[in-house]
C-alpha positions as CSV (number, residue, x, y, z in Angstrom):
1,X,39.6,141.3,31.8
2,X,41.7,138.3,30.8
3,X,42.6,136.7,34.1
4,X,46.0,135.0,34.0
5,X,46.9,135.1,37.6
6,X,45.5,131.8,38.7
7,X,48.6,130.9,40.7
8,X,47.7,133.7,43.1
9,X,44.0,132.7,43.3
10,X,41.5,131.5,40.8
11,X,38.9,134.0,39.6
12,X,36.0,134.2,39.1
13,X,34.9,131.4,41.4
14,X,32.3,129.0,39.9
15,X,28.7,129.9,40.5
16,X,28.2,126.6,42.4
17,X,30.9,127.7,44.9
18,X,29.3,131.1,45.4
19,X,25.9,129.6,45.9
20,X,27.3,127.0,48.4
21,X,28.9,129.8,50.5
22,X,25.8,132.0,50.4
23,X,23.6,129.0,51.5
24,X,25.9,128.1,54.3
25,X,25.9,131.6,55.6
26,X,22.1,131.4,55.8
27,X,21.7,127.9,57.2
28,X,24.9,126.5,58.8
29,X,25.6,126.8,62.5
30,X,29.0,126.1,64.1
31,X,30.3,122.6,63.5
32,X,30.8,120.6,66.7
33,X,29.2,123.4,68.8
34,X,25.6,122.1,69.2
35,X,23.1,119.4,68.4
36,X,20.6,121.6,66.6
37,X,20.0,121.3,62.9
38,X,22.3,124.2,61.8
39,X,25.2,122.8,63.8
40,X,24.7,119.3,62.5
41,X,24.4,120.4,58.9
42,X,27.7,122.4,59.3
43,X,29.3,119.3,60.8
44,X,28.1,117.1,58.0
45,X,29.5,119.4,55.3
46,X,32.9,119.6,57.1
47,X,33.1,115.8,57.4
48,X,32.1,115.3,53.8
49,X,34.7,117.8,52.7
50,X,37.4,116.0,54.6
51,X,36.4,112.8,52.8
52,X,36.6,114.4,49.4
53,X,40.0,115.9,50.1
54,X,41.3,112.5,51.5
55,X,40.2,110.8,48.3
56,X,41.7,113.5,46.0
57,X,45.0,113.7,47.8
58,X,45.6,110.1,48.7
59,X,45.3,110.5,52.5
60,X,44.3,107.2,54.0
61,X,42.3,108.7,56.8
62,X,39.7,111.5,56.4
63,X,40.0,112.4,60.1
64,X,43.7,113.2,59.4
65,X,42.6,116.1,57.1
66,X,42.8,119.2,59.2
67,X,41.5,122.6,58.0
68,X,43.5,125.8,58.1
69,X,43.1,129.3,56.6
70,X,45.6,128.6,53.8
71,X,48.7,126.7,52.8
72,X,50.9,129.2,54.7
73,X,49.2,128.3,58.0
74,X,49.4,124.6,57.2
75,X,53.1,124.8,56.5
76,X,53.7,126.7,59.7
77,X,51.8,124.1,61.7
78,X,53.7,121.2,60.0
79,X,57.2,122.8,60.2
80,X,56.9,124.1,63.8
81,X,55.0,121.1,65.1
82,X,56.8,118.1,63.5
83,X,60.4,119.0,63.2
84,X,62.4,118.5,66.5
85,X,64.7,121.1,68.0
86,X,68.4,120.8,67.1
87,X,67.8,118.7,64.0
88,X,68.9,119.2,60.4
89,X,66.4,119.8,57.5
90,X,66.8,119.5,53.8
91,X,64.8,121.8,51.5
92,X,65.3,123.4,48.0
93,X,65.8,126.7,46.2
94,X,62.3,126.3,44.7
95,X,60.5,127.1,48.0
96,X,58.0,129.8,48.7
97,X,58.5,132.1,51.8
98,X,55.7,130.0,53.4
99,X,58.4,127.4,53.8
100,X,61.5,129.5,54.0
101,X,60.4,131.9,56.7
102,X,59.2,129.2,59.1
103,X,62.5,127.4,58.5
104,X,64.6,130.5,59.1
105,X,62.7,131.2,62.3
106,X,63.3,127.7,63.5
107,X,67.0,128.2,62.7
108,X,67.1,131.3,64.9
109,X,64.8,130.1,67.8
110,X,65.1,126.3,67.9
111,X,68.6,125.5,66.7
112,X,67.8,123.6,63.6
113,X,70.1,123.7,60.6
114,X,68.8,123.9,57.0
115,X,70.5,122.9,53.7
116,X,69.1,123.7,50.3
117,X,69.3,121.7,47.1
118,X,70.4,124.3,44.6
119,X,68.5,125.1,41.4
120,X,70.2,125.1,38.1
121,X,69.7,127.7,35.3
122,X,66.4,126.3,34.3
123,X,65.1,126.3,37.8
124,X,65.3,122.5,38.5
125,X,66.8,120.7,41.4
126,X,68.3,117.2,41.0
127,X,66.9,114.7,43.5
128,X,70.4,113.0,43.5
129,X,71.7,116.2,45.1
130,X,70.0,115.3,48.3
131,X,72.6,112.5,48.9
132,X,75.3,115.0,49.6
133,X,73.2,117.1,51.9
134,X,72.1,114.4,54.4
135,X,73.7,114.4,57.8
136,X,73.5,112.1,60.8
137,X,71.2,114.6,62.5
138,X,68.9,115.1,59.4
139,X,65.3,114.5,60.5
140,X,63.1,116.0,57.8
141,X,62.7,117.2,54.3
142,X,60.4,120.2,53.3
143,X,59.9,120.3,49.5
144,X,57.5,122.0,47.2
145,X,55.7,120.0,44.5
146,X,55.9,122.8,42.0
147,X,57.6,126.2,41.9
148,X,55.2,129.0,42.1
149,X,57.5,131.1,39.9
150,X,58.5,128.7,37.0
151,X,55.9,125.9,37.3
152,X,58.7,123.3,37.4
153,X,57.8,120.3,39.4
154,X,59.9,118.2,41.8
155,X,59.7,114.4,41.4
156,X,58.1,114.0,44.9
157,X,57.8,110.2,44.5
158,X,61.6,109.9,44.2
159,X,62.0,112.3,47.1
160,X,59.6,110.1,49.1
161,X,61.7,107.0,48.4
162,X,64.8,108.9,49.5
163,X,63.1,110.1,52.6
164,X,61.9,106.6,53.5
165,X,65.3,105.1,52.9
166,X,66.8,107.5,55.3
167,X,64.0,107.5,57.9
168,X,63.2,111.2,57.2
169,X,59.9,113.0,57.7
170,X,58.6,114.4,54.3
171,X,56.6,117.6,54.3
172,X,55.3,118.7,50.9
173,X,53.9,122.1,49.8
174,X,51.2,121.3,47.2
175,X,49.8,124.9,47.0
176,X,50.3,125.0,43.2
177,X,49.4,121.4,42.4
178,X,46.4,120.2,44.5
179,X,43.6,120.3,41.9
180,X,45.9,120.7,39.0
181,X,48.3,117.7,39.0
182,X,48.0,114.2,40.6
183,X,48.9,114.2,44.3
184,X,48.8,110.9,46.2
185,X,50.3,110.9,49.7
186,X,50.3,107.1,50.0
187,X,52.1,106.3,46.7
188,X,54.4,109.3,46.9
189,X,55.6,108.6,50.4
190,X,54.4,111.9,51.8
191,X,54.1,112.3,55.6
192,X,52.4,115.7,55.7
193,X,50.8,117.4,52.7
194,X,49.9,121.1,52.9
195,X,47.4,122.6,50.4
196,X,45.3,125.6,49.8
197,X,41.7,125.7,48.7
198,X,41.5,128.9,46.7
199,X,43.9,128.1,43.8
200,X,43.4,125.1,41.5
201,X,40.8,123.6,43.8
202,X,38.6,126.6,42.9
203,X,37.4,127.2,46.5
204,X,37.1,130.4,48.5
205,X,40.0,132.2,50.0
206,X,40.5,131.4,53.7
207,X,40.4,127.6,53.1
208,X,43.3,125.2,53.1
209,X,44.7,122.5,55.3
210,X,47.1,119.6,55.9
211,X,46.8,115.9,55.5
212,X,48.8,113.9,58.0
213,X,49.9,110.3,57.5
214,X,48.8,107.9,60.3
215,X,51.4,107.7,62.9
216,X,52.9,111.2,62.4
217,X,52.7,113.4,65.4
218,X,52.4,117.2,65.1
219,X,52.4,119.4,68.2
220,X,49.5,121.8,68.1
221,X,50.4,125.3,66.9
222,X,47.5,126.8,68.7
223,X,45.1,125.5,71.4
224,X,41.7,126.5,72.6
225,X,38.1,125.6,72.0
226,X,37.5,122.2,70.4
227,X,33.8,121.8,71.0
228,X,34.3,118.9,73.5
229,X,36.3,117.9,76.6
230,X,35.9,121.4,77.8
231,X,37.0,120.7,81.3
232,X,40.4,119.3,80.2
233,X,43.3,121.6,80.7
234,X,45.1,120.2,77.6
235,X,43.8,120.5,74.1
236,X,42.4,117.2,72.6
237,X,45.2,115.0,71.2
238,X,43.2,113.3,68.5
239,X,43.2,114.4,64.9
240,X,41.8,116.5,63.4
241,X,40.8,118.6,66.4
242,X,44.3,118.7,67.8
243,X,45.2,121.1,64.8
244,X,41.8,122.9,64.6
245,X,41.4,125.0,67.8
246,X,38.6,127.5,67.4
247,X,35.7,127.9,65.0
248,X,36.4,126.6,61.5
249,X,35.7,128.6,58.3
250,X,32.5,126.6,57.8
251,X,31.2,128.9,55.1
252,X,34.4,128.7,53.2
253,X,34.6,124.9,53.6
254,X,31.0,124.6,52.2
255,X,32.3,126.5,49.1
256,X,35.4,124.3,49.0
257,X,33.1,121.2,49.1
258,X,31.2,122.5,46.0
259,X,34.5,123.3,44.3
260,X,35.8,119.8,44.9
261,X,32.7,118.4,43.2
262,X,33.6,120.5,40.1
263,X,37.2,119.3,40.1
264,X,36.0,115.7,40.4
265,X,33.4,116.0,37.6
266,X,36.0,117.6,35.3
267,X,38.6,115.0,36.2
268,X,42.3,115.6,36.8
269,X,43.4,114.0,33.4
270,X,41.1,116.4,31.6
271,X,42.3,119.4,33.7
272,X,45.9,118.4,33.1
273,X,45.4,118.1,29.3
274,X,43.6,121.5,29.1
275,X,46.1,123.4,31.2
276,X,49.1,121.8,29.5
277,X,47.7,122.8,26.1
278,X,47.3,126.4,27.2
279,X,50.8,126.6,28.7
280,X,52.5,125.2,25.6
281,X,50.4,127.4,23.3
282,X,51.5,130.4,25.2
283,X,55.2,129.2,25.5
284,X,55.4,128.5,21.8
285,X,54.0,131.9,21.0
286,X,56.5,133.9,23.1
287,X,59.7,132.1,23.8
288,X,61.4,132.9,20.5
289,X,60.3,136.5,20.4
290,X,63.3,138.9,20.3
291,X,63.8,140.4,23.7
292,X,61.7,137.9,25.6
293,X,63.3,135.5,28.1
294,X,61.2,132.7,29.5
295,X,62.2,130.9,32.7
296,X,61.7,127.3,33.5
297,X,61.8,123.8,31.9
298,X,59.3,123.1,29.2
299,X,60.1,119.5,28.3
300,X,57.7,116.5,28.4
301,X,57.4,116.2,32.1
302,X,54.5,117.4,34.2
303,X,54.5,121.0,35.3
304,X,52.2,123.5,37.0
305,X,50.4,125.8,34.5
306,X,52.8,128.8,34.9
307,X,55.0,130.7,32.5
308,X,57.3,133.4,33.9
309,X,59.1,135.8,31.6
310,X,60.8,139.2,31.2
311,X,60.9,141.6,28.2
312,X,64.2,143.2,27.5
313,X,65.3,145.0,30.7
314,X,61.9,146.4,31.5
315,X,60.9,146.2,35.2
316,X,58.5,143.4,35.6
317,X,56.0,145.6,37.5
318,X,56.0,148.1,34.5
319,X,55.3,145.2,32.1
320,X,52.4,143.9,34.3
321,X,51.0,147.4,34.5
322,X,51.0,147.8,30.7
323,X,49.5,144.4,30.3
324,X,46.7,145.4,32.6
325,X,46.1,149.0,31.6
326,X,46.5,148.6,27.8
327,X,45.5,145.0,27.1
328,X,43.2,144.1,30.1
329,X,45.4,141.1,31.1
330,X,45.9,140.3,34.7
331,X,49.3,138.8,35.7
332,X,51.7,138.9,38.7
333,X,55.0,140.7,38.6
334,X,57.8,140.9,41.2
335,X,59.5,138.4,43.4
336,X,56.5,136.1,44.0
337,X,57.7,135.3,47.6
338,X,60.4,133.1,46.0
339,X,63.7,134.8,46.8
340,X,66.0,131.8,46.4
341,X,64.5,130.9,43.0
342,X,65.0,134.5,41.7
343,X,68.6,134.4,42.9
344,X,69.1,131.1,41.0
345,X,67.6,132.7,37.9
346,X,69.5,136.0,38.4
347,X,66.3,138.0,38.3
348,X,66.5,139.5,41.8
349,X,66.5,143.1,40.5
350,X,64.0,142.7,37.6
351,X,61.7,140.2,39.1
352,X,59.5,138.4,36.5
353,X,56.0,138.6,35.0
354,X,54.1,135.4,35.8
355,X,51.3,134.2,33.5
356,X,49.4,131.4,35.3
357,X,46.6,129.5,33.6
358,X,43.5,127.5,34.6
359,X,41.6,125.0,32.5
360,X,38.8,127.5,32.6
361,X,40.9,129.9,30.4
362,X,40.5,129.8,26.6
363,X,42.8,129.6,23.6
364,X,41.5,133.0,22.5
365,X,42.7,134.5,25.8
366,X,46.1,132.9,25.4
367,X,46.4,134.3,21.9
368,X,45.6,137.7,23.2
369,X,48.3,137.4,25.7
370,X,50.8,136.3,23.1
371,X,50.0,139.3,20.9
372,X,50.4,141.6,23.9
373,X,53.8,140.2,24.8
374,X,55.0,140.5,21.1
375,X,53.8,144.1,20.9
376,X,55.5,145.1,24.2
377,X,58.7,143.4,23.0
378,X,58.7,145.5,19.8
379,X,57.9,148.8,21.5
């Protein structure tokens, strides 16, 4: 199989990650729940992984890296716990349902109002549009770093400057960029950064988290066991435990730690160059094919390693099925949990076929995908 569905999850996981998970399952106890060797080893790995993530993502305090099951949980925690009732929030058409649905629920249950910066025909939002959306009651911005449908990026550093100028909290969804593009909370002006471990970071599913700038308060989304202060009626207020009630996915975190070592050894500049080369090789091979429509902006700026397209009026699911059954190529069709983006691109009915690349893919695999698209377009 040629695996080009890395925006959903990277596969196969590196051998080092698999070994780390297996070893943890045999030797790690429950972090923070004992002083014996197994518990202490688990706690050391959890702490070391926080440090690695803080260094990679520009979080100034490792103890402000809190683990979750995925980016969706992280975004729910951030949106529900940091945005006050009755306030106004600015977001964009590029957002995944992991942002949209928590915001819509807040609209219904906690009287917040939401305005969206509209995407143009290429799937871009202009940062300047935020000026017309701001209101006296605006308190927060929730913005994705890169669209999971088109791969287009948002200039988060400019958004950060805007947020700081207006005293707004900035929550960023880095599900598609952490481990693939540079992310630096401190220089970009990000208050809360949400990430997942199983995509470009190459870690196991069931890992993710959020990085919280010092001074930002998030109300706990869940409460319960923290491993200490067991007689207190309230959950511990200090980070990271305030956001980590219950047993962590220690085995998955051990795998994520090994994955972060691989990303660090490869280096983000090398990863970016490799993925950019694969994306543009594929784009150049398909965008001018008769009957093929490619979505997104493919200029000189940074982008996530994603190319979404349609072939004639074929349903995207039918195209993906033929790619899989005839050519052995794995892609992702449909709506991609990005309804506003599809409405902006006028692809609500057809959906789109998403090819998403990793630096671990090869030029030969890309060429095979190009040939498959060309043959399907001629059929």
